[in-house]
N, C-alpha and C positions, 0 to 999 in steps of 0.2 A: 669707362672704368666703373667697377661695381663696389669697390671697397677702398677706404682711405685708412691708413695706419700711420699715426703720428707719435713719435717718441719725444717726450719733453722731460729730460732727466731720466729718472727711474719710472716715471709714469708713461703708460702707453694708452693712447686713445684710438679706438677702432670705430669707424663709422660705416654703416651699410648705406651706400649712396643710392641704392635702388628702393630703400624703404620710404614709405609715404611720410613718416614722421622724422625724416632726416633733418639735421640743423640747416638753417638758412645759409646761403652762400657767404654772407658776411662773417658768420661764425666759423665756417670752414677755412676761410682765408686767415682769420686770426690764429687758427691752429697751425697753419703752414708757414706763417711769416714771423720772423724774429721781431724783437722789440725795436730794432733799427730799421725795419721795413724791408728786409731782404728775405728771400726764400730760404728756409732752413735747409741745412745740408747734413748728410747727403739726401738727395731727392732722386727717386728712381721709380720707373714703372716696371712692375713684375707681373706679367700676364695682365689681369684686369684689376690689379691692386696698385694704388699709388702709395709709395712708402716715403715718409718724410722724417728726417732725424735719425739719430743713432741710438739704438738699444740692442745689445747683443742678443737677448732672448727673442725680441721681436723679429730681428733679421733671421735668426735661426728658424723661427716658425715660418716666415715667408718663404725662405729658400728650402725648407724641409731638411735642415741639417741639425747637428747637435750644437748646443751653445758652449761646449767645452773648449 
């Protein structure tokens, strides 16, 4: 995977996993896991992108569709 997109409410965090200055694994896990220790839903792999959480605009961008 080359990119991680995480939706947390209205906030979307995008991380380039190939960048030299990417966050450490522990920080990436904190983005993807809920406060109860479960993987946030929905979680899906789209091409080389891992998408975590629900945000209509983020999903429209990932799938190349309109957010309407």
